[in-house]
Every structure is written in C-alpha cells, then in structure tokens.
Biopython code that builds the backbone (N, CA, C, O; Angstrom):
import numpy as np
from Bio.PDB.StructureBuilder import StructureBuilder

atoms = [
    (1, "UNK", "N", (53.776, 13.800, -35.313)),
    (1, "UNK", "CA", (52.432, 14.332, -35.369)),
    (1, "UNK", "C", (51.613, 13.645, -36.475)),
    (1, "UNK", "O", (50.461, 13.269, -36.255)),
    (2, "UNK", "N", (52.208, 13.486, -37.649)),
    (2, "UNK", "CA", (51.514, 12.849, -38.763)),
    (2, "UNK", "C", (51.259, 11.378, -38.459)),
    (2, "UNK", "O", (50.189, 10.851, -38.764)),
    (3, "UNK", "N", (52.242, 10.720, -37.857)),
    (3, "UNK", "CA", (52.045, 9.306, -37.528)),
    (3, "UNK", "C", (50.950, 9.142, -36.478)),
    (3, "UNK", "O", (50.209, 8.159, -36.496)),
    (4, "UNK", "N", (50.850, 10.095, -35.575)),
    (4, "UNK", "CA", (49.785, 10.059, -34.573)),
    (4, "UNK", "C", (48.417, 10.203, -35.209)),
    (4, "UNK", "O", (47.476, 9.510, -34.824)),
    (5, "UNK", "N", (48.296, 11.098, -36.183)),
    (5, "UNK", "CA", (47.034, 11.276, -36.889)),
    (5, "UNK", "C", (46.685, 10.028, -37.700)),
    (5, "UNK", "O", (45.522, 9.632, -37.774)),
    (6, "UNK", "N", (47.694, 9.418, -38.302)),
    (6, "UNK", "CA", (47.470, 8.185, -39.053)),
    (6, "UNK", "C", (46.965, 7.078, -38.144)),
    (6, "UNK", "O", (46.057, 6.327, -38.501)),
    (7, "UNK", "N", (47.568, 6.988, -36.963)),
    (7, "UNK", "CA", (47.170, 5.959, -35.996)),
    (7, "UNK", "C", (45.734, 6.182, -35.523)),
    (7, "UNK", "O", (44.944, 5.241, -35.453)),
    (8, "UNK", "N", (45.401, 7.432, -35.199)),
    (8, "UNK", "CA", (44.055, 7.761, -34.745)),
    (8, "UNK", "C", (43.044, 7.490, -35.864)),
    (8, "UNK", "O", (41.958, 6.967, -35.614)),
    (9, "UNK", "N", (43.406, 7.845, -37.086)),
    (9, "UNK", "CA", (42.530, 7.588, -38.224)),
    (9, "UNK", "C", (42.278, 6.091, -38.395)),
    (9, "UNK", "O", (41.147, 5.672, -38.644)),
    (10, "UNK", "N", (43.330, 5.288, -38.261)),
    (10, "UNK", "CA", (43.181, 3.837, -38.373)),
    (10, "UNK", "C", (42.284, 3.294, -37.261)),
    (10, "UNK", "O", (41.460, 2.411, -37.501)),
    (11, "UNK", "N", (42.441, 3.813, -36.064)),
    (11, "UNK", "CA", (41.597, 3.381, -34.941)),
    (11, "UNK", "C", (40.129, 3.742, -35.173)),
    (11, "UNK", "O", (39.236, 2.945, -34.885)),
    (12, "UNK", "N", (39.885, 4.940, -35.692)),
    (12, "UNK", "CA", (38.510, 5.368, -35.957)),
    (12, "UNK", "C", (37.880, 4.473, -37.022)),
    (12, "UNK", "O", (36.733, 4.050, -36.883)),
    (13, "UNK", "N", (38.634, 4.185, -38.090)),
    (13, "UNK", "CA", (38.114, 3.309, -39.147)),
    (13, "UNK", "C", (37.819, 1.912, -38.624)),
    (13, "UNK", "O", (36.783, 1.332, -38.949)),
    (14, "UNK", "N", (38.727, 1.368, -37.815)),
    (14, "UNK", "CA", (38.528, 0.025, -37.262)),
    (14, "UNK", "C", (37.334, 0.004, -36.308)),
    (14, "UNK", "O", (36.565, -0.956, -36.289)),
    (15, "UNK", "N", (37.186, 1.055, -35.525)),
    (15, "UNK", "CA", (36.064, 1.149, -34.599)),
    (15, "UNK", "C", (34.747, 1.183, -35.374)),
    (15, "UNK", "O", (33.784, 0.522, -34.985)),
    (16, "UNK", "N", (34.699, 1.946, -36.465)),
    (16, "UNK", "CA", (33.500, 2.008, -37.300)),
    (16, "UNK", "C", (33.191, 0.635, -37.898)),
    (16, "UNK", "O", (32.035, 0.213, -37.926)),
    (17, "UNK", "N", (34.220, -0.057, -38.373)),
    (17, "UNK", "CA", (34.040, -1.395, -38.943)),
    (17, "UNK", "C", (33.513, -2.369, -37.903)),
    (17, "UNK", "O", (32.621, -3.166, -38.195)),
    (18, "UNK", "N", (34.048, -2.314, -36.705)),
    (18, "UNK", "CA", (33.580, -3.195, -35.628)),
    (18, "UNK", "C", (32.143, -2.885, -35.231)),
    (18, "UNK", "O", (31.375, -3.797, -34.922)),
    (19, "UNK", "N", (31.772, -1.608, -35.236)),
    (19, "UNK", "CA", (30.393, -1.238, -34.929)),
    (19, "UNK", "C", (29.433, -1.783, -35.990)),
    (19, "UNK", "O", (28.347, -2.260, -35.660)),
    (20, "UNK", "N", (29.834, -1.711, -37.262)),
    (20, "UNK", "CA", (29.009, -2.271, -38.330)),
    (20, "UNK", "C", (28.859, -3.774, -38.172)),
    (20, "UNK", "O", (27.759, -4.308, -38.314)),
    (21, "UNK", "N", (29.964, -4.464, -37.876)),
    (21, "UNK", "CA", (29.906, -5.912, -37.699)),
    (21, "UNK", "C", (29.030, -6.285, -36.513)),
    (21, "UNK", "O", (28.297, -7.272, -36.575)),
    (22, "UNK", "N", (29.094, -5.520, -35.449)),
    (22, "UNK", "CA", (28.253, -5.799, -34.290)),
    (22, "UNK", "C", (26.780, -5.591, -34.631)),
    (22, "UNK", "O", (25.934, -6.379, -34.210)),
    (23, "UNK", "N", (26.466, -4.546, -35.384)),
    (23, "UNK", "CA", (25.087, -4.282, -35.780)),
    (23, "UNK", "C", (24.559, -5.423, -36.651)),
    (23, "UNK", "O", (23.436, -5.888, -36.455)),
    (24, "UNK", "N", (25.369, -5.874, -37.611)),
    (24, "UNK", "CA", (24.960, -6.982, -38.481)),
    (24, "UNK", "C", (24.783, -8.254, -37.667)),
    (24, "UNK", "O", (23.824, -8.996, -37.877)),
    (25, "UNK", "N", (25.696, -8.513, -36.742)),
    (25, "UNK", "CA", (25.589, -9.706, -35.893)),
    (25, "UNK", "C", (24.313, -9.684, -35.069)),
    (25, "UNK", "O", (23.638, -10.705, -34.933)),
    (26, "UNK", "N", (23.985, -8.534, -34.526)),
    (26, "UNK", "CA", (22.764, -8.417, -33.730)),
    (26, "UNK", "C", (21.522, -8.637, -34.589)),
    (26, "UNK", "O", (20.578, -9.300, -34.160)),
    (27, "UNK", "N", (21.522, -8.082, -35.803)),
    (27, "UNK", "CA", (20.388, -8.283, -36.703)),
    (27, "UNK", "C", (20.235, -9.758, -37.069)),
    (27, "UNK", "O", (19.125, -10.289, -37.072)),
    (28, "UNK", "N", (21.350, -10.415, -37.377)),
    (28, "UNK", "CA", (21.298, -11.827, -37.736)),
    (28, "UNK", "C", (20.848, -12.685, -36.564)),
    (28, "UNK", "O", (20.077, -13.628, -36.741)),
    (29, "UNK", "N", (21.323, -12.364, -35.379)),
    (29, "UNK", "CA", (20.913, -13.108, -34.196)),
    (29, "UNK", "C", (19.410, -12.970, -33.971)),
    (29, "UNK", "O", (18.742, -13.948, -33.634)),
    (30, "UNK", "N", (18.879, -11.779, -34.152)),
    (30, "UNK", "CA", (17.448, -11.563, -34.003)),
    (30, "UNK", "C", (16.667, -12.353, -35.057)),
    (30, "UNK", "O", (15.658, -12.984, -34.742)),
    (31, "UNK", "N", (17.136, -12.316, -36.308)),
    (31, "UNK", "CA", (16.465, -13.076, -37.363)),
    (31, "UNK", "C", (16.486, -14.572, -37.071)),
    (31, "UNK", "O", (15.474, -15.253, -37.230)),
    (32, "UNK", "N", (17.636, -15.080, -36.644)),
    (32, "UNK", "CA", (17.768, -16.505, -36.351)),
    (32, "UNK", "C", (16.849, -16.897, -35.200)),
    (32, "UNK", "O", (16.206, -17.946, -35.245)),
    (33, "UNK", "N", (16.787, -16.063, -34.179)),
    (33, "UNK", "CA", (15.921, -16.345, -33.036)),
    (33, "UNK", "C", (14.460, -16.370, -33.464)),
    (33, "UNK", "O", (13.701, -17.242, -33.043)),
    (34, "UNK", "N", (14.066, -15.415, -34.298)),
    (34, "UNK", "CA", (12.684, -15.387, -34.771)),
    (34, "UNK", "C", (12.373, -16.623, -35.607)),
    (34, "UNK", "O", (11.307, -17.220, -35.455)),
    (35, "UNK", "N", (13.289, -17.012, -36.487)),
    (35, "UNK", "CA", (13.060, -18.205, -37.306)),
    (35, "UNK", "C", (12.924, -19.454, -36.445)),
    (35, "UNK", "O", (12.023, -20.267, -36.654)),
    (36, "UNK", "N", (13.814, -19.600, -35.488)),
    (36, "UNK", "CA", (13.767, -20.781, -34.631)),
    (36, "UNK", "C", (12.522, -20.787, -33.758)),
    (36, "UNK", "O", (11.894, -21.829, -33.574)),
    (37, "UNK", "N", (12.165, -19.630, -33.224)),
    (37, "UNK", "CA", (10.996, -19.555, -32.348)),
    (37, "UNK", "C", (9.725, -19.864, -33.128)),
    (37, "UNK", "O", (8.907, -20.670, -32.687)),
    (38, "UNK", "N", (9.556, -19.231, -34.283)),
    (38, "UNK", "CA", (8.336, -19.447, -35.058)),
    (38, "UNK", "C", (8.329, -20.833, -35.693)),
    (38, "UNK", "O", (7.264, -21.431, -35.848)),
    (39, "UNK", "N", (9.489, -21.347, -36.061)),
    (39, "UNK", "CA", (9.556, -22.697, -36.610)),
    (39, "UNK", "C", (9.265, -23.747, -35.559)),
    (39, "UNK", "O", (8.689, -24.791, -35.866)),
    (40, "UNK", "N", (9.656, -23.485, -34.321)),
    (40, "UNK", "CA", (9.429, -24.423, -33.231)),
    (40, "UNK", "C", (7.932, -24.536, -32.933)),
    (40, "UNK", "O", (7.455, -25.605, -32.552)),
    (41, "UNK", "N", (7.205, -23.458, -33.102)),
    (41, "UNK", "CA", (5.767, -23.455, -32.811)),
    (41, "UNK", "C", (4.974, -24.156, -33.890)),
    (41, "UNK", "O", (3.845, -24.585, -33.654)),
    (42, "UNK", "N", (5.552, -24.278, -35.069)),
    (42, "UNK", "CA", (4.833, -24.917, -36.170)),
    (42, "UNK", "C", (5.403, -26.314, -36.390)),
    (42, "UNK", "O", (6.560, -26.465, -36.782)),
    (43, "UNK", "N", (4.595, -27.318, -36.139)),
    (43, "UNK", "CA", (5.057, -28.692, -36.314)),
    (43, "UNK", "C", (5.155, -29.084, -37.785)),
    (43, "UNK", "O", (5.807, -30.072, -38.125)),
    (44, "UNK", "N", (4.508, -28.312, -38.658)),
    (44, "UNK", "CA", (4.502, -28.655, -40.078)),
    (44, "UNK", "C", (5.834, -28.347, -40.755)),
    (44, "UNK", "O", (6.117, -28.887, -41.825)),
    (45, "UNK", "N", (6.648, -27.498, -40.158)),
    (45, "UNK", "CA", (7.920, -27.116, -40.757)),
    (45, "UNK", "C", (9.001, -28.090, -40.299)),
    (45, "UNK", "O", (9.203, -28.292, -39.102)),
    (46, "UNK", "N", (9.687, -28.685, -41.259)),
    (46, "UNK", "CA", (10.723, -29.651, -40.914)),
    (46, "UNK", "C", (12.029, -28.937, -40.576)),
    (46, "UNK", "O", (12.210, -27.762, -40.893)),
    (47, "UNK", "N", (12.921, -29.657, -39.937)),
    (47, "UNK", "CA", (14.222, -29.112, -39.585)),
    (47, "UNK", "C", (15.000, -28.735, -40.841)),
    (47, "UNK", "O", (15.661, -27.696, -40.873)),
    (48, "UNK", "N", (14.927, -29.565, -41.867)),
    (48, "UNK", "CA", (15.634, -29.270, -43.111)),
    (48, "UNK", "C", (15.117, -27.984, -43.733)),
    (48, "UNK", "O", (15.902, -27.176, -44.228)),
    (49, "UNK", "N", (13.815, -27.786, -43.712)),
    (49, "UNK", "CA", (13.238, -26.562, -44.256)),
    (49, "UNK", "C", (13.726, -25.355, -43.474)),
    (49, "UNK", "O", (14.063, -24.328, -44.064)),
    (50, "UNK", "N", (13.766, -25.467, -42.151)),
    (50, "UNK", "CA", (14.253, -24.365, -41.321)),
    (50, "UNK", "C", (15.716, -24.062, -41.605)),
    (50, "UNK", "O", (16.104, -22.896, -41.684)),
    (51, "UNK", "N", (16.530, -25.099, -41.760)),
    (51, "UNK", "CA", (17.948, -24.881, -42.058)),
    (51, "UNK", "C", (18.132, -24.240, -43.425)),
    (51, "UNK", "O", (18.960, -23.343, -43.587)),
    (52, "UNK", "N", (17.362, -24.697, -44.408)),
    (52, "UNK", "CA", (17.446, -24.114, -45.746)),
    (52, "UNK", "C", (17.038, -22.639, -45.725)),
    (52, "UNK", "O", (17.703, -21.793, -46.322)),
    (53, "UNK", "N", (15.958, -22.348, -45.042)),
    (53, "UNK", "CA", (15.488, -20.974, -44.951)),
    (53, "UNK", "C", (16.513, -20.093, -44.229)),
    (53, "UNK", "O", (16.781, -18.966, -44.646)),
    (54, "UNK", "N", (17.071, -20.614, -43.160)),
    (54, "UNK", "CA", (18.067, -19.866, -42.404)),
    (54, "UNK", "C", (19.304, -19.594, -43.248)),
    (54, "UNK", "O", (19.809, -18.471, -43.259)),
    (55, "UNK", "N", (19.795, -20.598, -43.949)),
    (55, "UNK", "CA", (20.998, -20.392, -44.762)),
    (55, "UNK", "C", (20.728, -19.408, -45.898)),
    (55, "UNK", "O", (21.594, -18.596, -46.226)),
    (56, "UNK", "N", (19.540, -19.468, -46.503)),
    (56, "UNK", "CA", (19.209, -18.509, -47.567)),
    (56, "UNK", "C", (19.165, -17.082, -47.027)),
    (56, "UNK", "O", (19.656, -16.154, -47.669)),
    (57, "UNK", "N", (18.577, -16.913, -45.850)),
    (57, "UNK", "CA", (18.493, -15.566, -45.277)),
    (57, "UNK", "C", (19.864, -15.043, -44.892)),
    (57, "UNK", "O", (20.137, -13.852, -45.043)),
    (58, "UNK", "N", (20.730, -15.916, -44.399)),
    (58, "UNK", "CA", (22.083, -15.485, -44.067)),
    (58, "UNK", "C", (22.849, -15.063, -45.304)),
    (58, "UNK", "O", (23.476, -14.003, -45.325)),
    (59, "UNK", "N", (22.800, -15.891, -46.333)),
    (59, "UNK", "CA", (23.577, -15.612, -47.530)),
    (59, "UNK", "C", (23.018, -14.440, -48.332)),
    (59, "UNK", "O", (23.754, -13.814, -49.095)),
    (60, "UNK", "N", (21.741, -14.136, -48.174)),
    (60, "UNK", "CA", (21.146, -13.007, -48.884)),
    (60, "UNK", "C", (21.183, -11.708, -48.087)),
    (60, "UNK", "O", (20.704, -10.676, -48.557)),
    (61, "UNK", "N", (21.746, -11.753, -46.891)),
    (61, "UNK", "CA", (21.807, -10.556, -46.056)),
    (61, "UNK", "C", (22.759, -9.548, -46.706)),
    (61, "UNK", "O", (23.916, -9.869, -46.978)),
    (62, "UNK", "N", (22.269, -8.332, -46.952)),
    (62, "UNK", "CA", (23.037, -7.329, -47.681)),
    (62, "UNK", "C", (24.248, -6.822, -46.912)),
    (62, "UNK", "O", (25.293, -6.564, -47.509)),
    (63, "UNK", "N", (24.127, -6.679, -45.619)),
    (63, "UNK", "CA", (25.199, -6.072, -44.833)),
    (63, "UNK", "C", (26.278, -7.055, -44.418)),
    (63, "UNK", "O", (27.301, -6.649, -43.866)),
    (64, "UNK", "N", (26.072, -8.325, -44.669)),
    (64, "UNK", "CA", (27.059, -9.332, -44.282)),
    (64, "UNK", "C", (28.232, -9.300, -45.262)),
    (64, "UNK", "O", (28.029, -9.429, -46.469)),
    (65, "UNK", "N", (29.459, -9.128, -44.755)),
    (65, "UNK", "CA", (30.619, -9.069, -45.649)),
    (65, "UNK", "C", (30.801, -10.368, -46.432)),
    (65, "UNK", "O", (30.433, -11.446, -45.966)),
    (66, "UNK", "N", (31.365, -10.245, -47.611)),
    (66, "UNK", "CA", (31.536, -11.392, -48.506)),
    (66, "UNK", "C", (32.419, -12.466, -47.878)),
    (66, "UNK", "O", (32.151, -13.656, -48.048)),
    (67, "UNK", "N", (33.468, -12.069, -47.156)),
    (67, "UNK", "CA", (34.346, -13.078, -46.556)),
    (67, "UNK", "C", (33.603, -13.918, -45.522)),
    (67, "UNK", "O", (33.877, -15.110, -45.386)),
    (68, "UNK", "N", (32.668, -13.314, -44.793)),
    (68, "UNK", "CA", (31.869, -14.069, -43.830)),
    (68, "UNK", "C", (30.923, -15.012, -44.575)),
    (68, "UNK", "O", (30.737, -16.158, -44.165)),
    (69, "UNK", "N", (30.320, -14.527, -45.677)),
    (69, "UNK", "CA", (29.432, -15.378, -46.467)),
    (69, "UNK", "C", (30.200, -16.583, -47.013)),
    (69, "UNK", "O", (29.677, -17.697, -47.035)),
    (70, "UNK", "N", (31.438, -16.356, -47.451)),
    (70, "UNK", "CA", (32.249, -17.457, -47.964)),
    (70, "UNK", "C", (32.528, -18.480, -46.867)),
    (70, "UNK", "O", (32.490, -19.684, -47.120)),
    (71, "UNK", "N", (32.807, -18.015, -45.660)),
    (71, "UNK", "CA", (33.041, -18.930, -44.540)),
    (71, "UNK", "C", (31.775, -19.713, -44.204)),
    (71, "UNK", "O", (31.841, -20.902, -43.893)),
    (72, "UNK", "N", (30.625, -19.045, -44.267)),
    (72, "UNK", "CA", (29.365, -19.728, -43.987)),
    (72, "UNK", "C", (29.086, -20.813, -45.021)),
    (72, "UNK", "O", (28.675, -21.921, -44.676)),
    (73, "UNK", "N", (29.314, -20.485, -46.296)),
    (73, "UNK", "CA", (29.095, -21.476, -47.357)),
    (73, "UNK", "C", (30.013, -22.668, -47.153)),
    (73, "UNK", "O", (29.585, -23.815, -47.282)),
    (74, "UNK", "N", (31.267, -22.404, -46.836)),
    (74, "UNK", "CA", (32.217, -23.485, -46.594)),
    (74, "UNK", "C", (31.782, -24.340, -45.409)),
    (74, "UNK", "O", (31.860, -25.567, -45.465)),
    (75, "UNK", "N", (31.326, -23.697, -44.340)),
    (75, "UNK", "CA", (30.870, -24.443, -43.162)),
    (75, "UNK", "C", (29.628, -25.272, -43.480)),
    (75, "UNK", "O", (29.455, -26.360, -42.930)),
    (76, "UNK", "N", (28.759, -24.767, -44.366)),
    (76, "UNK", "CA", (27.554, -25.520, -44.722)),
    (76, "UNK", "C", (27.886, -26.705, -45.619)),
    (76, "UNK", "O", (27.203, -27.729, -45.581)),
    (77, "UNK", "N", (28.929, -26.567, -46.425)),
    (77, "UNK", "CA", (29.296, -27.647, -47.335)),
    (77, "UNK", "C", (30.115, -28.739, -46.655)),
    (77, "UNK", "O", (30.033, -29.906, -47.037)),
    (78, "UNK", "N", (30.896, -28.369, -45.659)),
    (78, "UNK", "CA", (31.758, -29.332, -44.974)),
    (78, "UNK", "C", (30.936, -30.088, -43.926)),
    (78, "UNK", "O", (30.246, -29.467, -43.119)),
    (79, "UNK", "N", (31.005, -31.416, -43.933)),
    (79, "UNK", "CA", (30.274, -32.166, -42.910)),
    (79, "UNK", "C", (30.930, -31.991, -41.547)),
    (79, "UNK", "O", (32.143, -31.818, -41.433)),
    (80, "UNK", "N", (30.107, -32.041, -40.536)),
    (80, "UNK", "CA", (30.594, -31.976, -39.164)),
    (80, "UNK", "C", (31.403, -33.239, -38.881)),
    (80, "UNK", "O", (30.957, -34.337, -39.215)),
    (81, "UNK", "N", (32.568, -33.110, -38.280)),
    (81, "UNK", "CA", (33.448, -34.251, -38.053)),
    (81, "UNK", "C", (32.772, -35.313, -37.179)),
    (81, "UNK", "O", (32.886, -36.506, -37.459)),
    (82, "UNK", "N", (32.078, -34.893, -36.138)),
    (82, "UNK", "CA", (31.406, -35.853, -35.263)),
    (82, "UNK", "C", (30.294, -36.588, -36.001)),
    (82, "UNK", "O", (30.111, -37.792, -35.821)),
    (83, "UNK", "N", (29.546, -35.852, -36.839)),
    (83, "UNK", "CA", (28.464, -36.471, -37.602)),
    (83, "UNK", "C", (29.012, -37.473, -38.605)),
    (83, "UNK", "O", (28.441, -38.546, -38.797)),
    (84, "UNK", "N", (30.126, -37.119, -39.246)),
    (84, "UNK", "CA", (30.727, -38.018, -40.228)),
    (84, "UNK", "C", (31.204, -39.302, -39.556)),
    (84, "UNK", "O", (31.026, -40.392, -40.100)),
    (85, "UNK", "N", (31.809, -39.177, -38.376)),
    (85, "UNK", "CA", (32.271, -40.360, -37.644)),
    (85, "UNK", "C", (31.089, -41.225, -37.226)),
    (85, "UNK", "O", (31.163, -42.451, -37.305)),
    (86, "UNK", "N", (30.002, -40.603, -36.783)),
    (86, "UNK", "CA", (28.818, -41.359, -36.369)),
    (86, "UNK", "C", (28.202, -42.088, -37.555)),
    (86, "UNK", "O", (27.762, -43.230, -37.424)),
    (87, "UNK", "N", (28.167, -41.421, -38.731)),
    (87, "UNK", "CA", (27.634, -42.074, -39.925)),
    (87, "UNK", "C", (28.475, -43.285, -40.303)),
    (87, "UNK", "O", (27.933, -44.313, -40.708)),
    (88, "UNK", "N", (29.791, -43.174, -40.175)),
    (88, "UNK", "CA", (30.668, -44.303, -40.481)),
    (88, "UNK", "C", (30.397, -45.463, -39.516)),
    (88, "UNK", "O", (30.389, -46.624, -39.925)),
    (89, "UNK", "N", (30.177, -45.148, -38.250)),
    (89, "UNK", "CA", (29.863, -46.191, -37.271)),
    (89, "UNK", "C", (28.520, -46.839, -37.599)),
    (89, "UNK", "O", (28.378, -48.059, -37.524)),
    (90, "UNK", "N", (27.538, -46.016, -37.961)),
    (90, "UNK", "CA", (26.212, -46.538, -38.306)),
    (90, "UNK", "C", (26.276, -47.431, -39.530)),
    (90, "UNK", "O", (25.620, -48.472, -39.571)),
    (91, "UNK", "N", (27.053, -47.042, -40.524)),
    (91, "UNK", "CA", (27.201, -47.855, -41.730)),
    (91, "UNK", "C", (27.855, -49.178, -41.383)),
    (91, "UNK", "O", (27.462, -50.222, -41.904)),
    (92, "UNK", "N", (28.857, -49.145, -40.502)),
    (92, "UNK", "CA", (29.551, -50.353, -40.093)),
    (92, "UNK", "C", (28.664, -51.316, -39.327)),
    (92, "UNK", "O", (28.797, -52.532, -39.465)),
    (93, "UNK", "N", (27.755, -50.777, -38.516)),
    (93, "UNK", "CA", (26.881, -51.664, -37.724)),
    (93, "UNK", "C", (25.730, -52.214, -38.546)),
    (93, "UNK", "O", (25.247, -53.312, -38.269)),
    (94, "UNK", "N", (25.279, -51.471, -39.554)),
    (94, "UNK", "CA", (24.162, -51.979, -40.360)),
    (94, "UNK", "C", (24.596, -52.993, -41.402)),
    (94, "UNK", "O", (23.776, -53.788, -41.861)),
    (95, "UNK", "N", (25.872, -52.985, -41.790)),
    (95, "UNK", "CA", (26.316, -53.904, -42.815)),
    (95, "UNK", "C", (26.688, -55.273, -42.249)),
    (95, "UNK", "O", (26.903, -56.220, -43.004)),
    (96, "UNK", "N", (26.763, -55.377, -40.941)),
    (96, "UNK", "CA", (27.143, -56.644, -40.327)),
    (96, "UNK", "C", (25.991, -57.577, -40.167)),
    (96, "UNK", "O", (26.161, -58.687, -39.662)),
]
sb = StructureBuilder()
sb.init_structure("model")
sb.init_model(0)
sb.init_chain("A")
sb.init_seg("    ")
for serial, (resi, resn, name, xyz) in enumerate(atoms, 1):
    if name == "N":
        sb.init_residue(resn, " ", resi, " ")
    sb.init_atom(name, np.array(xyz, "f"), 0.0, 1.0, " ", f" {name:<3s}", serial, name[0])
structure = sb.get_structure()
C-alpha cells in the first residue's frame, strides 16, 4: 500500500514537471515565432542581431530550467559540424 502511494506520488510529481516544461516550451516557441516573424518584416535587422536577441531572451527566461539553459549555452558556443567543415573547405579553396 505504501509503495503504491509512493509510486502514485512520483507519477503526479513527474506529470506536474512535464506540464511545466510543456508550458515553457510553448511560451518559448511563441516568442521565437514572434521574433522571427517581426524580424523578417524588417529589413534593417540583421540575422546576427536576431540571433543575439533570441539567445538573450532564451537565457533570460525565468521558467527555463538551468540544465536546459546550460545546454543552450553549450550549443551556442559549439560550432555546427557541417559549418566547420564548409569553412575548412572555403579556406582551402581561397588559399590556392
């Protein structure tokens, strides 16, 4: 009986956590869509400015868990493998 209550309690806590994560994900998706839509309409805003603004808003989001923020920072700091390979190819072709 006690183990059953413990299991149900764990399920309720996990369900609440998943609901919070879904709510935060939906809010972030809406913010990202608004930024991209409004940035697309304005030719004066550069892609770099949009990316900087987006990353600042993500990292400053209060409801986003710290572990997710750490993953985002790591992803922003690490170069994309395909982009890095393309840059190496470009460097090789321009030096010849």
